[in-house]
VOLUMDO-937334 format. One record per residue: residue in three letters; chain; x, y, z of N, C-alpha, C in turn. Coordinates in steps of 0.1 Angstrom, whole numbers. Layout:
N
["ala"; "A"; [X; Y; Z]; [X; Y; Z]; [X; Y; Z]]
...
END
This chain:
244
["val"; "A"; [-178; -100; 263]; [-179; -109; 275]; [-175; -101; 287]]
["pro"; "A"; [-183; -100; 297]; [-180; -92; 309]; [-167; -96; 315]]
["ile"; "A"; [-160; -87; 321]; [-147; -88; 327]; [-136; -90; 316]]
["ala"; "A"; [-138; -100; 308]; [-128; -103; 297]; [-126; -91; 288]]
["asp"; "A"; [-136; -83; 286]; [-136; -72; 277]; [-127; -60; 282]]
["ile"; "A"; [-122; -61; 294]; [-114; -51; 299]; [-99; -54; 298]]
["phe"; "A"; [-96; -67; 293]; [-82; -70; 291]; [-76; -62; 280]]
["asn"; "A"; [-64; -57; 282]; [-57; -49; 272]; [-52; -58; 261]]
["met"; "A"; [-50; -52; 249]; [-45; -59; 237]; [-30; -59; 239]]
["ala"; "A"; [-24; -71; 237]; [-9; -73; 238]; [-3; -67; 225]]
["ser"; "A"; [8; -59; 226]; [14; -53; 215]; [23; -63; 207]]
["ser"; "A"; [25; -75; 212]; [32; -86; 205]; [27; -99; 212]]
["ala"; "A"; [30; -110; 204]; [25; -123; 209]; [32; -127; 222]]
["lys"; "A"; [45; -122; 224]; [53; -126; 236]; [47; -119; 248]]
["leu"; "A"; [40; -108; 247]; [35; -101; 258]; [21; -106; 263]]
["ala"; "A"; [15; -114; 255]; [2; -120; 258]; [3; -129; 270]]
["asn"; "A"; [-2; -126; 282]; [-1; -135; 293]; [-14; -142; 297]]
["val"; "A"; [-24; -140; 289]; [-37; -146; 291]; [-42; -152; 278]]
["glu"; "A"; [-48; -164; 278]; [-54; -169; 266]; [-69; -172; 270]]
["cys"; "A"; [-78; -168; 261]; [-92; -171; 263]; [-98; -180; 252]]
["ser"; "A"; [-107; -189; 257]; [-113; -198; 247]; [-126; -203; 253]]
["thr"; "A"; [-134; -210; 244]; [-146; -215; 248]; [-145; -230; 249]]
["asp"; "A"; [-149; -236; 260]; [-148; -250; 262]; [-160; -257; 254]]
["ala"; "A"; [-156; -266; 245]; [-166; -273; 237]; [-176; -281; 244]]
["asp"; "A"; [-173; -287; 256]; [-182; -295; 263]; [-191; -287; 272]]
["ser"; "A"; [-185; -278; 280]; [-193; -270; 290]; [-199; -258; 284]]
["lys"; "A"; [-194; -254; 272]; [-198; -241; 265]; [-194; -229; 274]]
["asn"; "A"; [-185; -231; 283]; [-181; -220; 291]; [-169; -212; 285]]
["phe"; "A"; [-169; -199; 286]; [-158; -191; 282]; [-148; -189; 293]]
["gln"; "A"; [-136; -193; 290]; [-126; -193; 301]; [-113; -186; 297]]
["cys"; "A"; [-107; -179; 306]; [-95; -172; 304]; [-84; -178; 314]]
["thr"; "A"; [-73; -181; 308]; [-62; -188; 316]; [-49; -180; 315]]
["ala"; "A"; [-42; -178; 326]; [-29; -171; 326]; [-19; -181; 320]]
["val"; "A"; [-12; -177; 310]; [-1; -186; 304]; [13; -181; 308]]
["gln"; "A"; [13; -171; 316]; [26; -166; 321]; [24; -161; 336]]
["ser"; "A"; [34; -160; 343]; [33; -155; 357]; [30; -140; 356]]
["val"; "A"; [19; -137; 364]; [15; -123; 364]; [17; -117; 378]]
["pro"; "A"; [25; -107; 380]; [28; -102; 393]; [15; -95; 399]]
["leu"; "A"; [14; -94; 412]; [3; -88; 419]; [1; -74; 413]]
["gly"; "A"; [-11; -71; 409]; [-13; -58; 403]; [-9; -56; 389]]
["gly"; "A"; [-3; -67; 383]; [1; -66; 369]; [-11; -66; 359]]
["gln"; "A"; [-9; -61; 347]; [-19; -60; 337]; [-21; -74; 330]]
["leu"; "A"; [-33; -77; 326]; [-36; -89; 319]; [-37; -85; 304]]
["phe"; "A"; [-29; -92; 295]; [-29; -89; 281]; [-34; -101; 273]]
["val"; "A"; [-42; -99; 263]; [-47; -109; 255]; [-44; -105; 240]]
["leu"; "A"; [-46; -114; 231]; [-45; -111; 217]; [-59; -110; 211]]
["tyr"; "A"; [-63; -98; 207]; [-76; -96; 201]; [-77; -103; 187]]
["ser"; "A"; [-88; -110; 185]; [-92; -115; 172]; [-81; -124; 166]]
["ser"; "A"; [-82; -127; 153]; [-72; -136; 146]; [-61; -127; 141]]
["pro"; "A"; [-49; -133; 138]; [-38; -125; 133]; [-42; -116; 121]]
["ala"; "A"; [-50; -122; 112]; [-54; -114; 100]; [-62; -102; 103]]
["his"; "A"; [-68; -101; 115]; [-77; -90; 119]; [-70; -81; 129]]
["arg"; "A"; [-57; -82; 131]; [-50; -74; 141]; [-43; -62; 135]]
["his"; "A"; [-45; -59; 122]; [-38; -47; 116]; [-46; -35; 121]]
["asn"; "A"; [-39; -23; 120]; [-44; -11; 126]; [-58; -7; 121]]
["gly"; "A"; [-60; -9; 108]; [-73; -6; 102]; [-84; -13; 109]]
["arg"; "A"; [-82; -26; 111]; [-93; -34; 118]; [-94; -30; 133]]
["leu"; "A"; [-82; -29; 139]; [-83; -25; 153]; [-90; -12; 156]]
["leu"; "A"; [-87; -2; 147]; [-94; 11; 148]; [-109; 10; 146]]
["met"; "A"; [-113; 2; 136]; [-127; 0; 133]; [-134; -7; 144]]
["asp"; "A"; [-128; -18; 149]; [-135; -27; 159]; [-134; -22; 173]]
["tyr"; "A"; [-122; -17; 177]; [-119; -14; 191]; [-115; 1; 194]]
["gly"; "A"; [-113; 9; 183]; [-111; 23; 186]; [-97; 27; 189]]
["phe"; "A"; [-87; 18; 186]; [-73; 22; 188]; [-64; 16; 178]]
["cys"; "A"; [-51; 21; 177]; [-41; 16; 168]; [-28; 13; 177]]
["leu"; "A"; [-21; 3; 172]; [-8; -1; 179]; [3; 6; 171]]
["arg"; "A"; [14; 10; 178]; [26; 15; 171]; [38; 11; 180]]
["pro"; "A"; [46; 2; 175]; [45; -6; 162]; [35; -17; 163]]
["asn"; "A"; [30; -21; 152]; [21; -32; 151]; [26; -43; 142]]
["pro"; "A"; [31; -55; 148]; [37; -65; 141]; [27; -72; 131]]
["trp"; "A"; [14; -70; 133]; [4; -76; 124]; [-1; -66; 114]]
["asn"; "A"; [5; -55; 113]; [-1; -44; 105]; [0; -48; 90]]
["gln"; "A"; [-9; -43; 82]; [-9; -45; 68]; [-16; -33; 61]]
["leu"; "A"; [-13; -32; 48]; [-19; -21; 40]; [-26; -27; 28]]
["thr"; "A"; [-38; -23; 26]; [-45; -27; 14]; [-41; -18; 3]]
["phe"; "A"; [-33; -24; -7]; [-27; -16; -18]; [-35; -19; -31]]
["thr"; "A"; [-40; -8; -37]; [-47; -9; -49]; [-37; -9; -61]]
["leu"; "A"; [-37; -19; -69]; [-28; -21; -80]; [-30; -10; -90]]
["pro"; "A"; [-19; -3; -95]; [-21; 8; -104]; [-24; 3; -118]]
["ser"; "A"; [-36; 5; -122]; [-41; 0; -135]; [-35; 8; -147]]
["asp"; "A"; [-31; 20; -145]; [-27; 29; -156]; [-13; 24; -161]]
["val"; "A"; [-4; 19; -152]; [9; 15; -157]; [9; 3; -166]]
["pro"; "A"; [2; -8; -162]; [2; -20; -170]; [-4; -17; -184]]
["arg"; "A"; [-14; -9; -185]; [-21; -6; -198]; [-11; 0; -208]]
["gln"; "A"; [-1; 5; -204]; [9; 11; -213]; [19; 1; -219]]
["thr"; "A"; [18; -12; -214]; [28; -22; -218]; [22; -29; -231]]
["ala"; "A"; [32; -36; -238]; [28; -44; -249]; [21; -57; -245]]
["asp"; "A"; [12; -62; -253]; [5; -75; -250]; [-3; -73; -238]]
["tyr"; "A"; [-9; -62; -236]; [-17; -59; -224]; [-28; -69; -221]]
["glu"; "A"; [-35; -72; -232]; [-47; -81; -230]; [-42; -95; -225]]
["ser"; "A"; [-32; -100; -231]; [-27; -114; -227]; [-21; -113; -213]]
["lys"; "A"; [-14; -102; -210]; [-9; -101; -196]; [-20; -99; -186]]
["his"; "A"; [-31; -92; -190]; [-42; -90; -181]; [-49; -103; -179]]
["ala"; "A"; [-50; -111; -189]; [-56; -125; -188]; [-49; -133; -178]]
["ala"; "A"; [-35; -133; -179]; [-27; -140; -170]; [-29; -135; -156]]
["trp"; "A"; [-29; -122; -154]; [-31; -116; -141]; [-44; -120; -135]]
["thr"; "A"; [-55; -119; -142]; [-68; -122; -136]; [-70; -137; -134]]
["ser"; "A"; [-62; -145; -140]; [-63; -160; -138]; [-58; -164; -125]]
["ile"; "A"; [-50; -155; -118]; [-44; -158; -106]; [-52; -153; -94]]
["gly"; "A"; [-58; -162; -87]; [-68; -158; -76]; [-65; -146; -68]]
["pro"; "A"; [-53; -146; -61]; [-50; -135; -52]; [-49; -121; -58]]
["trp"; "A"; [-48; -121; -72]; [-46; -108; -78]; [-59; -103; -85]]
["arg"; "A"; [-69; -112; -85]; [-81; -109; -93]; [-89; -97; -88]]
["ser"; "A"; [-88; -94; -75]; [-95; -82; -70]; [-89; -69; -73]]
["gly"; "A"; [-76; -69; -78]; [-69; -57; -81]; [-63; -50; -69]]
["val"; "A"; [-63; -57; -57]; [-57; -52; -45]; [-48; -62; -39]]
["leu"; "A"; [-37; -58; -32]; [-28; -66; -25]; [-28; -62; -10]]
["asn"; "A"; [-26; -72; -1]; [-23; -68; 13]; [-8; -69; 15]]
["leu"; "A"; [-3; -57; 17]; [12; -56; 20]; [14; -55; 35]]
["ser"; "A"; [24; -63; 39]; [27; -65; 53]; [40; -58; 56]]
["pro"; "A"; [43; -55; 69]; [56; -49; 73]; [68; -57; 68]]
["his"; "A"; [78; -50; 64]; [90; -57; 59]; [102; -53; 68]]
["ser"; "A"; [108; -62; 74]; [119; -59; 83]; [131; -53; 76]]
["lys"; "A"; [136; -42; 81]; [148; -36; 75]; [160; -44; 77]]
["ser"; "A"; [160; -53; 86]; [172; -61; 89]; [174; -73; 79]]
["lys"; "A"; [164; -76; 71]; [165; -87; 62]; [171; -83; 49]]
["glu"; "A"; [177; -93; 42]; [182; -90; 28]; [170; -87; 19]]
["pro"; "A"; [172; -81; 7]; [161; -77; -2]; [152; -89; -4]]
["asp"; "A"; [139; -87; -3]; [129; -97; -5]; [125; -96; -20]]
["val"; "A"; [127; -107; -27]; [125; -107; -41]; [112; -115; -45]]
["ser"; "A"; [104; -118; -34]; [93; -127; -37]; [79; -121; -34]]
["phe"; "A"; [78; -108; -30]; [65; -103; -27]; [57; -100; -40]]
["glu"; "A"; [44; -100; -38]; [35; -101; -50]; [36; -89; -59]]
["leu"; "A"; [38; -77; -54]; [39; -65; -63]; [50; -67; -73]]
["leu"; "A"; [61; -72; -68]; [73; -74; -77]; [69; -85; -87]]
["ala"; "A"; [62; -95; -83]; [58; -106; -92]; [49; -100; -103]]
["ile"; "A"; [40; -91; -100]; [32; -85; -110]; [40; -76; -120]]
["gly"; "A"; [50; -70; -114]; [60; -62; -123]; [67; -71; -133]]
["arg"; "A"; [70; -83; -128]; [76; -93; -137]; [67; -97; -149]]
["leu"; "A"; [54; -99; -145]; [44; -103; -155]; [43; -92; -166]]
["phe"; "A"; [42; -80; -162]; [40; -69; -172]; [52; -65; -179]]
["asn"; "A"; [63; -72; -177]; [76; -69; -184]; [80; -81; -192]]
["leu"; "A"; [72; -91; -193]; [75; -103; -201]; [73; -100; -216]]
["asn"; "A"; [80; -107; -225]; [78; -105; -239]; [67; -114; -244]]
["thr"; "A"; [63; -113; -256]; [52; -120; -262]; [53; -135; -260]]
["gln"; "A"; [65; -141; -263]; [67; -155; -262]; [66; -160; -248]]
["ala"; "A"; [72; -152; -239]; [72; -156; -224]; [57; -156; -219]]
["ile"; "A"; [49; -146; -224]; [35; -146; -219]; [28; -158; -225]]
["ala"; "A"; [30; -162; -237]; [24; -174; -243]; [28; -186; -235]]
["asp"; "A"; [40; -187; -231]; [45; -198; -223]; [38; -198; -209]]
["leu"; "A"; [37; -186; -204]; [30; -185; -191]; [16; -189; -191]]
["leu"; "A"; [8; -185; -202]; [-6; -189; -203]; [-8; -204; -205]]
["ser"; "A"; [3; -211; -210]; [1; -225; -212]; [2; -233; -199]]
["met"; "A"; [6; -226; -188]; [7; -232; -175]; [-6; -232; -167]]
["ala"; "A"; [-8; -240; -157]; [-19; -240; -149]; [-18; -227; -140]]
["pro"; "A"; [-30; -221; -135]; [-29; -209; -128]; [-20; -209; -116]]
["gln"; "A"; [-20; -220; -108]; [-11; -221; -96]; [4; -222; -100]]
["glu"; "A"; [7; -227; -112]; [20; -228; -117]; [25; -214; -122]]
["arg"; "A"; [15; -206; -127]; [18; -192; -132]; [22; -184; -120]]
["tyr"; "A"; [15; -185; -109]; [18; -178; -97]; [32; -181; -91]]
["ala"; "A"; [35; -194; -90]; [48; -199; -85]; [59; -194; -94]]
["phe"; "A"; [57; -194; -107]; [67; -189; -117]; [70; -174; -115]]
["leu"; "A"; [60; -166; -113]; [62; -152; -112]; [67; -148; -99]]
["met"; "A"; [66; -156; -89]; [71; -153; -75]; [86; -155; -74]]
["lys"; "A"; [92; -161; -84]; [106; -163; -84]; [113; -152; -93]]
["pro"; "A"; [125; -149; -90]; [132; -139; -99]; [132; -143; -113]]
["ala"; "A"; [130; -133; -122]; [129; -136; -137]; [143; -141; -142]]
["ala"; "A"; [142; -150; -152]; [155; -155; -158]; [162; -144; -165]]
["ser"; "A"; [155; -135; -170]; [161; -124; -177]; [164; -112; -167]]
["arg"; "A"; [176; -108; -167]; [180; -97; -158]; [172; -84; -162]]
["ala"; "A"; [170; -82; -175]; [163; -70; -180]; [149; -70; -175]]
["val"; "A"; [142; -81; -175]; [129; -82; -169]; [129; -79; -155]]
["glu"; "A"; [138; -85; -147]; [139; -83; -133]; [141; -68; -129]]
["val"; "A"; [150; -62; -137]; [153; -48; -134]; [141; -39; -137]]
["ser"; "A"; [134; -42; -148]; [122; -35; -152]; [111; -37; -141]]
["ala"; "A"; [110; -49; -136]; [100; -52; -126]; [102; -44; -113]]
["val"; "A"; [115; -43; -109]; [119; -36; -97]; [115; -21; -99]]
["arg"; "A"; [118; -16; -111]; [115; -1; -114]; [100; 1; -113]]
["trp"; "A"; [93; -8; -119]; [78; -7; -120]; [72; -7; -105]]
["ala"; "A"; [77; -17; -97]; [72; -18; -83]; [76; -6; -75]]
["lys"; "A"; [88; -1; -77]; [92; 11; -69]; [84; 23; -73]]
["lys"; "A"; [81; 25; -86]; [73; 36; -91]; [59; 35; -85]]
["ala"; "A"; [53; 23; -85]; [39; 22; -79]; [39; 25; -64]]
["leu"; "A"; [49; 20; -57]; [49; 23; -42]; [52; 37; -40]]
["thr"; "A"; [61; 43; -47]; [64; 57; -45]; [53; 66; -48]]
["lys"; "A"; [45; 63; -58]; [33; 71; -62]; [23; 70; -50]]
["ser"; "A"; [22; 59; -44]; [12; 57; -33]; [17; 65; -21]]
["ile"; "A"; [30; 66; -18]; [35; 74; -7]; [32; 88; -9]]
["gln"; "A"; [35; 93; -22]; [33; 107; -25]; [18; 112; -24]]
["ala"; "A"; [9; 102; -24]; [-5; 105; -24]; [-10; 110; -10]]
["tyr"; "A"; [-2; 107; 0]; [-5; 112; 14]; [-2; 127; 15]]
["arg"; "A"; [-9; 134; 23]; [-8; 149; 24]; [4; 152; 33]]
["thr"; "A"; [8; 143; 42]; [18; 146; 51]; [30; 136; 49]]
["thr"; "A"; [42; 139; 54]; [53; 130; 53]; [54; 123; 66]]
["leu"; "A"; [63; 113; 67]; [65; 105; 79]; [71; 114; 90]]
["val"; "A"; [80; 123; 86]; [86; 133; 95]; [75; 141; 102]]
["glu"; "A"; [66; 146; 93]; [55; 155; 99]; [46; 147; 108]]
["asp"; "A"; [44; 134; 104]; [35; 126; 113]; [42; 123; 126]]
["glu"; "A"; [55; 121; 126]; [62; 119; 139]; [61; 131; 148]]
["ala"; "A"; [62; 143; 142]; [60; 155; 150]; [47; 156; 156]]
["leu"; "A"; [36; 152; 149]; [23; 152; 154]; [21; 142; 165]]
["leu"; "A"; [27; 130; 164]; [26; 120; 175]; [34; 125; 187]]
["asp"; "A"; [44; 133; 186]; [52; 139; 197]; [44; 150; 204]]
["asp"; "A"; [34; 155; 198]; [26; 166; 204]; [17; 160; 215]]
["ala"; "A"; [19; 164; 227]; [11; 159; 239]; [-3; 164; 238]]
["asn"; "A"; [-6; 174; 231]; [-20; 180; 231]; [-28; 175; 220]]
["ile"; "A"; [-23; 166; 212]; [-31; 160; 201]; [-42; 151; 207]]
["ser"; "A"; [-54; 151; 201]; [-65; 143; 207]; [-63; 128; 204]]
["ser"; "A"; [-69; 120; 212]; [-67; 105; 210]; [-72; 101; 196]]
["ala"; "A"; [-83; 107; 192]; [-89; 103; 179]; [-79; 106; 167]]
["arg"; "A"; [-73; 118; 168]; [-64; 122; 158]; [-51; 114; 159]]
["arg"; "A"; [-47; 111; 171]; [-35; 103; 173]; [-36; 89; 166]]
["asn"; "A"; [-48; 83; 167]; [-50; 70; 161]; [-50; 71; 146]]
["ile"; "A"; [-55; 82; 141]; [-55; 84; 126]; [-41; 85; 121]]
["val"; "A"; [-33; 93; 128]; [-19; 95; 125]; [-11; 82; 126]]
["arg"; "A"; [-14; 74; 136]; [-7; 61; 138]; [-11; 52; 126]]
["leu"; "A"; [-24; 52; 122]; [-28; 44; 111]; [-21; 47; 98]]
["arg"; "A"; [-20; 60; 94]; [-14; 63; 82]; [2; 62; 83]]
["thr"; "A"; [7; 64; 95]; [22; 63; 97]; [26; 48; 94]]
["gly"; "A"; [18; 39; 100]; [20; 25; 98]; [20; 21; 83]]
["glu"; "A"; [10; 27; 76]; [9; 24; 61]; [21; 29; 54]]
["lys"; "A"; [25; 41; 57]; [37; 47; 51]; [50; 40; 54]]
["glu"; "A"; [51; 34; 66]; [63; 27; 69]; [64; 14; 61]]
["ile"; "A"; [52; 7; 59]; [52; -5; 51]; [57; -1; 37]]
["leu"; "A"; [51; 9; 31]; [55; 13; 17]; [70; 17; 16]]
["ser"; "A"; [74; 25; 26]; [88; 30; 26]; [98; 19; 27]]
["asn"; "A"; [95; 9; 36]; [104; -2; 38]; [105; -11; 26]]
["leu"; "A"; [94; -12; 19]; [94; -20; 6]; [102; -13; -5]]
["val"; "A"; [101; 0; -5]; [108; 8; -15]; [123; 7; -12]]
["glu"; "A"; [127; 7; 1]; [141; 6; 5]; [146; -8; 1]]
["ser"; "A"; [138; -18; 3]; [142; -32; 0]; [144; -33; -15]]
["leu"; "A"; [136; -27; -23]; [137; -27; -37]; [150; -20; -42]]
["glu"; "A"; [153; -9; -35]; [165; -2; -39]; [177; -10; -36]]
["his"; "A"; [178; -17; -25]; [189; -26; -22]; [190; -38; -33]]
["tyr"; "A"; [178; -43; -36]; [178; -54; -46]; [182; -48; -60]]
["gln"; "A"; [179; -36; -63]; [183; -30; -76]; [198; -29; -76]]
["gln"; "A"; [204; -25; -64]; [219; -25; -63]; [225; -38; -66]]
["val"; "A"; [219; -49; -60]; [224; -62; -63]; [223; -66; -78]]
["leu"; "A"; [212; -62; -84]; [211; -65; -98]; [221; -57; -107]]
["asp"; "A"; [224; -45; -102]; [234; -37; -109]; [248; -41; -106]]
["gly"; "A"; [250; -51; -97]; [263; -56; -94]; [270; -49; -83]]
["lys"; "A"; [262; -41; -75]; [267; -34; -64]; [263; -41; -51]]
["lys"; "A"; [272; -40; -41]; [268; -46; -28]; [259; -37; -21]]
["ser"; "A"; [248; -42; -15]; [239; -34; -7]; [246; -29; 5]]
["lys"; "A"; [242; -18; 10]; [248; -12; 22]; [246; -21; 34]]
["arg"; "A"; [235; -28; 35]; [233; -37; 46]; [242; -49; 45]]
["thr"; "A"; [244; -54; 33]; [254; -66; 32]; [268; -61; 36]]
["lys"; "A"; [272; -50; 31]; [285; -45; 33]; [287; -42; 48]]
["lys"; "A"; [277; -36; 54]; [279; -33; 69]; [280; -46; 77]]
["arg"; "A"; [272; -56; 73]; [272; -69; 80]; [286; -75; 79]]
["lys"; "A"; [292; -75; 67]; [305; -80; 66]; [315; -73; 74]]
["glu"; "A"; [314; -60; 75]; [323; -52; 82]; [323; -55; 97]]
["glu"; "A"; [311; -59; 102]; [309; -62; 116]; [314; -76; 120]]
["leu"; "A"; [316; -85; 110]; [321; -98; 113]; [336; -98; 115]]
END
């Protein structure tokens, strides 16, 4: 759309000072300021839908990446080699593929705030629970409707041993994915600090840095959760209590 296509992308929803829409009656495309804009100030809009604002899509569609990007996500391929080593693999695989979001073998992992307590409900951990259930528990799971199976696995396992094993499995899968990158986060930060780096290379570094941050934050969250399971207070919880 002429003129509207020169609006910059807002780096957060709060910074978006313009909203654009199509009027259903007149068929006109209109842009309206939703915040006060000072004379000479920039106009910021939110490109696309929230699901399409991650850096991979922004780079493909518009040629840039945001850092930080609150809508960022990582398409994570589930490690097929680890589950095959478990007992009752066929039954567990049948339960896995019966749950729609997992059928493709990939998950969309989103940023995880370091300020939150350990998140015990994200899907990779749920799959870890599935592949650490015993034969009877798998039979009970398969007797449920698919949506009930998903809800059951998204909750902490009743067995502490299963939950601990699930955490270890998820940490191993995430760590292996981090190690597959040729550079570390520290090395990427140094590249981004280089004023001579080309814009194309900077965007690629921003893309993979965002992916590594998602993976690293999830590993950190799992480590804190494992401390909780081991009966130890997480450093974040301890620090918060000391501040009160």
